[in-house]
C-alpha positions in Angstrom: 44.6 -53.1 -22.8 47.8 -54.1 -24.5 51.5 -53.3 -24.0 52.1 -56.4 -22.0 55.8 -56.0 -22.9 57.9 -52.9 -23.5 59.1 -54.3 -26.8 58.0 -57.1 -29.1 61.2 -59.1 -28.8 61.6 -59.1 -25.0 64.2 -61.5 -23.6 63.2 -65.1 -22.9 63.8 -64.9 -19.1 61.4 -62.1 -18.4 58.9 -63.5 -20.9 59.1 -66.8 -19.1 58.5 -65.1 -15.7 55.5 -63.2 -17.1 54.2 -66.4 -18.5 54.5 -68.2 -15.2 52.6 -65.4 -13.4 49.8 -65.3 -16.0 49.5 -69.1 -15.9 49.2 -69.1 -12.1 45.8 -67.3 -12.4 44.2 -70.5 -13.7 41.7 -68.6 -15.8 41.5 -67.3 -19.3 43.3 -64.0 -19.9 42.2 -61.9 -22.9 44.3 -59.1 -24.4 44.7 -56.8 -27.4 48.1 -56.1 -29.0 49.6 -52.7 -28.1 52.1 -50.7 -30.0 54.9 -52.1 -27.7 53.8 -55.7 -28.4 54.3 -55.6 -32.2 57.0 -54.6 -34.7 56.4 -51.5 -36.8 52.8 -51.0 -35.6 51.9 -54.0 -37.6 49.8 -56.8 -36.0 50.8 -59.1 -38.8 54.1 -59.4 -36.9 52.5 -61.0 -33.9 53.7 -64.5 -34.8 57.3 -63.1 -34.3 56.6 -61.5 -30.9 56.6 -62.6 -27.3 52.9 -61.7 -27.0 52.3 -64.0 -30.0 54.3 -66.7 -28.3 52.3 -66.6 -25.1 49.1 -66.6 -27.3 50.3 -69.7 -29.2 51.0 -71.5 -25.9 47.5 -70.5 -24.6 49.0 -68.6 -21.6 46.8 -65.7 -22.8 44.3 -65.1 -25.6 44.6 -62.3 -28.1 41.0 -61.2 -28.7 39.9 -62.2 -32.3 38.2 -59.7 -34.6 34.7 -61.1 -33.9 35.3 -61.1 -30.2 34.9 -63.8 -27.5 31.5 -64.7 -26.2 31.5 -65.7 -22.5 28.3 -67.4 -21.2 27.2 -68.4 -17.7 23.7 -69.4 -16.5 23.0 -65.8 -15.6 24.7 -63.6 -18.2 26.4 -63.5 -21.6 29.3 -61.2 -22.1 30.9 -60.3 -25.5 34.5 -59.1 -25.2 35.6 -57.2 -28.3 39.2 -56.1 -29.0 40.9 -53.6 -31.2 44.7 -54.0 -31.5 46.9 -50.9 -32.0 47.3 -49.5 -35.4 49.0 -46.2 -36.4 45.7 -44.7 -37.5 43.5 -45.9 -34.6 43.1 -42.4 -33.1 42.5 -40.6 -36.4 38.9 -41.9 -36.4 36.6 -42.0 -33.3 34.6 -44.7 -35.1 37.3 -47.1 -34.1 35.9 -46.9 -30.5 32.2 -46.9 -31.3 30.3 -50.2 -31.2 26.9 -50.7 -32.9 25.3 -53.9 -31.6 23.5 -54.5 -35.0 27.0 -55.0 -36.5 28.1 -57.7 -34.1 28.3 -61.4 -34.8 27.0 -62.3 -31.3 24.2 -61.1 -29.1 25.1 -60.6 -25.5 23.8 -59.0 -22.3 27.0 -57.0 -21.8 29.4 -55.8 -24.4 33.0 -54.9 -23.4 35.2 -53.1 -25.9 38.9 -53.1 -25.3 40.9 -50.7 -27.6 44.6 -50.0 -27.6 44.3 -46.4 -28.5 44.7 -43.0 -26.9 41.3 -42.5 -25.3 41.3 -39.9 -22.7 39.1 -37.9 -20.4 40.6 -34.5 -21.3 42.2 -32.8 -24.3 45.8 -33.6 -24.9 48.4 -32.0 -27.2 46.8 -31.1 -30.6 49.8 -32.7 -32.3 49.1 -36.0 -30.7 46.1 -37.9 -32.1 43.7 -38.9 -29.3 40.0 -39.4 -28.8 38.0 -37.9 -26.0 35.4 -39.9 -24.1 32.8 -37.3 -24.8 33.3 -38.0 -28.6 32.3 -41.7 -28.2 29.4 -41.7 -25.8 27.1 -42.9 -28.5 28.8 -46.3 -28.5 26.6 -49.2 -27.6 29.3 -51.0 -25.7 28.5 -51.2 -22.0 32.1 -50.9 -21.0 34.9 -49.3 -23.0 38.5 -50.0 -21.8 41.5 -48.3 -23.3 45.2 -48.8 -23.3 48.1 -46.9 -24.9 48.0 -43.9 -22.6 50.2 -45.4 -19.8 49.1 -42.9 -17.2 45.4 -43.7 -17.6 42.4 -41.9 -16.3 39.7 -42.4 -13.6 36.7 -44.5 -14.6 33.9 -42.4 -16.1 30.2 -43.4 -16.0 28.3 -41.6 -18.7 24.8 -42.5 -20.0 24.8 -45.9 -18.3 28.2 -46.8 -19.8 31.6 -47.2 -18.2 34.9 -45.8 -19.8 38.2 -46.6 -18.2 41.9 -46.8 -18.6 43.7 -47.8 -15.4 47.1 -47.1 -17.0 49.7 -49.6 -18.1 51.1 -52.3 -15.9 54.3 -52.0 -17.9 56.9 -49.3 -17.3 58.4 -48.1 -20.6 61.6 -46.5 -19.3 63.8 -46.2 -16.3 63.1 -42.5 -15.8 62.3 -41.4 -12.3 58.7 -40.6 -13.2 58.2 -44.1 -14.5 60.0 -45.7 -11.6 57.7 -43.9 -9.2 54.5 -44.6 -11.2 52.6 -47.5 -9.6 51.4 -50.0 -12.2 47.6 -50.3 -12.0 44.9 -52.7 -13.1 41.1 -52.7 -13.2 39.0 -55.5 -11.8 35.5 -55.9 -13.2 32.9 -57.9 -11.1 
């Protein structure tokens, strides 16, 4: 869901260690750029970031605008991604997928958005989108990042909505040190 690093210019040693771990999985890894992965909330800076470096070396794959179509003999899956932008949560349409607008047909559509999608209202001053506002999406699975604490997976109208929280800690505060990084495995 993005925010692989705490900052776009992470040091070489930890970036190298992360790269070794990701390479050890021996499978493609797909990601969107989070606000911590880019400079100034601008995805055009990716070529100057450590996330961009790992993408260039094919350690991971930043999801292109048209998505990535994965096919097997049994099923086709379209993985879509929306990188962070400063206005992503000002319009719920950034989370809503209409299959008629997609480049590819697929049995399952997964939409990964680095935005503040949540299961309950947050502070009015902080832009966010509620799951209940996007249940008309045609994506089968919507995954969110940005909100590092995450929320429990919701199943609404035959669709899954989830944010397991961030794997990355963003400070050395006691709350962040005690927070267990999480991940979500889809089978």
